[in-house]
N, C-alpha and C positions, 0 to 999 in steps of 0.2 A: 632905664635903657631906652635909647632912641627908638621912635616909631618909624619903621621902614617906610611907611607911606608918606610920612612927613619928610623924611630925608630925600626921597626920590622925587618929591614934588617941587623941589627948589630948582634953581637954574644951574646948579653945579653940574659939571660933566659927569657922565655915568660912572667912570672909574673912580672919580673923587667921591661920589656918593656911596659906591660900594665900599670904599676904604673906610668911610665914616661909620657905616653900619658895622663893619667888622671890628673897628676899634671899640665901638659902643658895646658890642657883644662880649669882647674880651674883658672890658672893664667890669661888666656885670658879673662875670664869673669869679672875680677876685674875692668877693665876699659872699659866695654862694652858701646858703644855709645848710645846716646838717640835714634837714628834711625839706625837700623842695615843696613849695606851696605856690598858690596863685600870687603873681607879683603884686606887691603893695609897697608904695614908697615908704621907706623906713625913716620917718621923721624921728628925731632924737627922743622927744618925750615918749612917743609910742614904743620905740625900741627899749628905752629904759624901763617902761612898764613891763614889757615882755621879759626883760632880764630879772626884774623884781619878782614877777609871778613865777617864772621858771625856777629861780633859785629858791623861792619860798616852797614850791612843791618838792624840790629835791631835798631840802633840809628837813621839811616836815616829815617825810618818810624816812630819810636816812638817819637824822639825829633822833627822830622819834623812835625808831627801832632800837637805837642804842639805849635810850631811856627805858624802853620796855624790857630789854635784855638785862640791863644792869640792876635796876631797882625792883623789878617784879619777877625776874627769872623766866619770862614768858618764852624766850627763845633759847634753844639748847644748841650750843655749838656755833662757831664762827660763820659757817656757811649759811645758816638761816638768817643771820644779820646781813651778810653780803648779798643775798638774794633780794632782800627788801631794799637795800641800797640800789641794786640794779633796777628794780621797778621804779624807785624814786627818780633815778637819773633819766630813765626812759620817759616817764610821764612828764618830768620837768622839761625835757626837750620838746615833746609834742605840745606842751602848753605854751611854749614861747617861740618856737621856730618861725612862725608866720610873722611875728612882730619884730624879732630882733636877730634871728639866725641862731639863737640858743647857744650862746657861749657858756653862761652860767658858772664861769670860773675865771678869775683874773689872769691866771697863768695861760689859759687858752686865748683870752683876749690879747695878752702880750704877744703870743705867737702871731696873731693877725697883724699887730702893729709892725713887728719886725720883718715878717716875711711876706705879708699879703697887702701891704699898703693900707691897712685899716687906720682911719684918721685918729690922731691922738686925742682930739677933743671928744670924739665919740667913745673912745676907749675909757677915758676918765668917767664919763657918764655911765658907761656899762659897769665899771667896777663899783661906783657908788651904789648903783641899783642892786648889784649882786650882794654887797655887804648888807644893805638895808633889808633885802629879802631874807637873807639868812638870819638877821637879828629878829625880824618880825616873826618868822617861823619858830625861832627859839623861845620867844616870849609867849607865843601861843602854847607851845609844848609845856612850858613851865606852869601855865594855868591848869593844864591837864594833869601833870605829874607832881605838882608841888607837895601834896600830902604824902605821896609814895616816896619821894626823895627824902622828906623829913623822917619818915619811918625807917628808911634804909639807913640814914645817918644815926638814928637812935639805936637801931639794932646792932650797928657796928661800932658804936662809941665814937663817932666822928663829930668833931666840932668844926662847923663850916668855916673855912678860911684858915683853920689850924693845920698843923703837920698831919699828913696822911689823908687830908680831905680831898685830894685829887681823885680818890676812889669814888667820890660822888660827883665831883666837878667834871669827871670824864664823860658824863652824859651830855655835856655841851662842848667844851674844848677838848683838845687831845694832849696826851702825855706819853713820855717814853721813859722806861719801857711801859708797855700797856699795863696799867694797874690791875686790870681784871685777870691778867695772866701771871704777872710776876710779883704783884703786891706793891707796897709803897715804902718798904723799909730801905734804908740806905744800901744794904747789901744788894738789893735788886738793881741799883744804879750801875753797878759794874757790868751787868749783863748787856745793857744797851747804852753805850756812852753817847755823848753829843755828836761825835764824828760818825758813828754807825747810824744814828738816827738821821743825821743830815743826808747821808748817802742813801738810806732807805727811802726817804721822801723824794730825793732827787731822782733815783732810778725808777721808783713807782710812777712818778708824774711823767718822766720821759717816756715810759711805756704807754701811759695813757694818751699823751699827745701823739705818739707814733701811731697808735691804733686808731684814734680819731681821724688822723690824716689818711691812713690806709683805707678806712671805711668810706670817706667822703671825697677823696681826691679825684678830680675828673680824669686823670691819666691812668687810674687803676681800673682797667676794664673788668676786673673780677669783683669790684665792689658790689655790695648788695643793693637792691632797689632802694630808692630814696625813702620810701614809706617804712622800711624796716631798719634803716641805718641806726635810728635811736636805740632800737632793741639790742643791736650788736654792741653799741657803745656801752649800754648798761651792763651787758654780760662781761665786757672787758673790765669795767670797774669792779664787778663782783670778783673776778679772777684775781685782780691786783690786790684787792682788800684781803683775800684769802692768804696771800703771801706776805703782805707788808703789815697788816693790822696787828699781829702779835708783837711786833717791835715798836710801832709808833702810833697805833690806831689808824694808820693810813689816812692822813689828811688829804693829800693830793690836790687841794683846792684852798687857796688862801682865804676866800670868802667863807667857805664852809667852816674853817677854823676860827677866823677872827670875829665874825659876826656872833656866833654862839659864845665864844670866849668872852667877848665884851659884855654880853648879857649876863653871863655868870659872874663877872666882876661886879656888876651893879647889884646882883642878887645876894652878895655877901661873901663870895669866895675870895675876893680881894687879891692879895699877892699870890695866892695859889693859882688864880686865873692868869693874872698879868703881874709880874713876868714869869710866874710859875715857880715851883719848888726848886728847880735846877736852872732856871733861866733857859735861854736857848729857843724859846718859842718863836721868836722873830726869824732866826736863822733856819730853824728846822721846818717850820710850818708856813713860812711866807717866802723866804728867799730860795730855799732848796726847791720847792715846787716850781717857782718861776724859772730857775735855771734849768731844771729838768725838762720842763715843757719846751723851752727853746731848743734844747738838745734833741729831744724826740721829734718835735715838729719839723725842725730844720733838717734832721737826718732824712726823714721821709721825703721832704721836698727835694733834697739833693739827689736822692736815689731815683725819684720819679722823673726829675728833669734830665737825668743822664741815661736812665735805663728803660723808661717806659715811653711808648709812643704817645704823642698828643692826641686828643679826641679827634674824630673824623671832621667835625665842623671847624676845628682849628686848622687842620691840614688843608681843608677846602678854601679857607680864607687866606 
């Protein structure tokens, strides 16, 4: 953002200088981070490191609690898993907001590109970093849970990469219907079909993008203070997981699905990981969240633009 002292020290007329300052201030608000921090120029490598670290933290706790719940039975009930996801999302945002603005989700980055003029070349770097962070966290988790996963597979007669082994693969990628809830027999496939799974991920991610926008949008005068916005976003994720996870495990984030899923492919789950026992992983866990985020994020921006007054500093300018 332009330095006002520099702008007013030029030979430009006062009105022109004030216009330049106002324009610079408006541009700076376009990519306002979820958690406001001291202004630091977001050079792309630094921003990518932020997205890598933030997504690593998110996946370490989120996918980590799925590992713990499935293969050790440490968590009882979906809400315990969802709460740890909320903590992971919150800590991931706090870990990366100062460096990158804490997107941590390709679908949210896409919202920025479409509606907030986020540069495409930066968006590509963000998505690469997000997937890399998710993969790195999944690899670390496997070093921790490898023996527990093997014991779980032995106990349940699972051949990794064979039919039904999505019951262990679900600790990394996601499947519909949720294998922990409905099992893996073909009879379970009738409970949540590809269309229902697509809609579940689309609607869940639309709600996520809508809530993120509501919590952070400058026109929402009721939004929480910047320092606690990450906490409310995490709680929103937990609530959405509680509704959607029984159907599809609640991906809501293409990097969270694809990074761990790719790691599981390399670890021996093969076709169970990609393309999955029923296919559909690309449409359900990649395309549906992106469409849903555009719907939810776009809807809130439309409502805010039409129904909510701009911030006082915008009106003053």
